[in-house]
N, C-alpha and C positions, 0 to 999 in steps of 0.2 A: 510502786507501786503499778502494776502497767495497767494503762487503760481499760481492759477488756473486765479487770480485774472487778474495778470500781465501778463497771456497769454494774455488774451483777447483784452489789448489792443496794442501786436504786432504788428497783422498787418495794423492796425490803423498809427499806430507808418513808420512804412516798405510803407504804401502808400503815407504820408506825405514826410520822406525820398524822393520817389521817384519823389515825383510833386519838391521838391526843387532841385532835378539837374536838373530833366526836363529844368525850369523858369530858374535858374543860369547862367549853363553851357553857353547855343548861349549864351549870354550876352557878355560873358568873350569875348574878341575879337571883338566885333562885331562893333569895329570902320575901323576891317582891311581892308581893299580892295579885294579882290580876282585876284592874276591875275595870274591862274591859274584852267580850271577845261571843263565844257561838255558843247559840244555844245546846246542853251538853255539858259544857265546863265548867264549874265553878268559878264563882265570881266574889270579887270582897267588897264589900258591901260593909263600911267602918268592920268591925269585930265578928263577922257574919258574912257566912257563905251562901251566897245562892247559886239555886242548878238548875236551871231552866231543864225538868225531864221529855217536855213534847208541847207544840203549839200546832192549834189545826184549826176548822173551823166547823160551829157544831151546827147540824142539824136538830132544834126542836121537837122533829117531828120521828125521827129515832130513839129508839134504847142504845149506851146510856145516855145522849146527850138529853135527855128528856130531861133526864132526870138534875143533869148539871147543868137547866135552866131551870128548874121548877121558881114560880117565882114569878120571873119575868115575863113582863110587857110581851106581846105576839111584835112582831120586826113589821117597818114600811115594807114596799117594795123598795131594795136598795138600799138594805140593811145589809146587815149578816153579826152572827154573833162568833167572836174568835176568842176560846180556851186556851187560858197559856201555864200547862200543869209545873210546878213551879216544885222542890221544897226547898227550905233553908234549917241553917245549921248555925245554933248559936254557938261559936265557942271562944265568945266573951262571958268576961266578971261580968257583967249584969244581964238584967234582965232585955229584950229589945221586944218594940212594939213595933212590925210593917206601919211604913208609912202610907197611907191610906192615897197622898199625890202621887204613884206612881203611875207612870203611861207610858202607852202604847206611842211612838209617832215614825208614820210613815215617812217614802219620799224626799213629800212634796211637804213634805211641815206639817201638815194637819195631827191633831196628838186628839188623844184619846183617853180617859181615865177609869178606871174601876168600877164596875159593877156593881153594888154591894146581893153578895151568895152566901152566907151565913144557910140561913134555911134550908137552903141544899144539901147540909153536911157536910158537901165538898168542897165549899169553897171558903179559901186563907181567909180568919178572921184581923180586919185590922184593929177591933175595938178591943180585942185580945195580945196578950204578949208572952213568949219565947222564952223562958226561964234559960237560963244559965247554962250550960252544957247539953240544953235538948234541944228538939228542931219542927218546924210545924211539912207536913200534917201533924200531925197526934198519930200515937201508934194506935190507936186508940178506935177512930172517927175515920169515916166512909173514906174517906179517901184515900186513906193510908192501903185501906183493899184496894182501892179500884185498879183499873189496868197499866194506868202511870202511874201508879204511887205518886202523888204530889198532885197539891195543894190547888183547885182552879182561882188561879183569878179575870175575872172573868171582862169584856170586854166588850163596848157596841159599836163596829165600826162602816165603814160606808161598803157595801160589796169591788167599788174604786180603789180603796187602800187595800186590800183584800184580796187581788189577785193581779194588781196596775202595780199598785206602786212600792214596790217593795223594794230588797228590803225591809219589812219591820224591825225596830226595834224600841227595845225592852229599855225605860230611861228608870232609877230607882237612885232616888236624892240620898247622899251619904247624910249624917247629918256634921255641922260643922266641917265641912268641904265646900266649894264654892261649882264642883263638879258630880253629874252623876253617876251611877256607876252604868252602866250599859250596853247589853246581851243581844244580841243579831237572831234574829228569828227564825228559825226554819218552816215556815208559811208552805 
């Protein structure tokens, strides 16, 4: 075959090689579940999947935020309410109880634990369990009908954390594991 004829097949061979890479590489490790990722992605916490729907600062003086923070203390200057709206899907064979010691961590190492928001009807129930094959928020709850369709996990944070010490990371303990699952929040 003459050299000019060989060069005509080169672009087709390169395209075929690129397509093979595009289709083969994503399949490598496809069975591995992500234990770290960004807001919006499904993150594995044991047999349960977490997906943060939305993260934002809440304004207790406006609707619908006033309902989200019902029963909470008035904040002093320099503090803010941070709402993390998430969905939890229990794909396991046993009931799942969300860990009360999940936390938000900022870039300076400041840690914040969640507040109790069950009375608002929108909050994640840390005392309840999610049955196998079910999810949170429950389909008949106010949270499931809210604009985010997510259960609220409410944090009381410093304004500096919420504006300057970004990105914030939600850390969720995984039973039997040393390292928590981590979700980078988009505030």
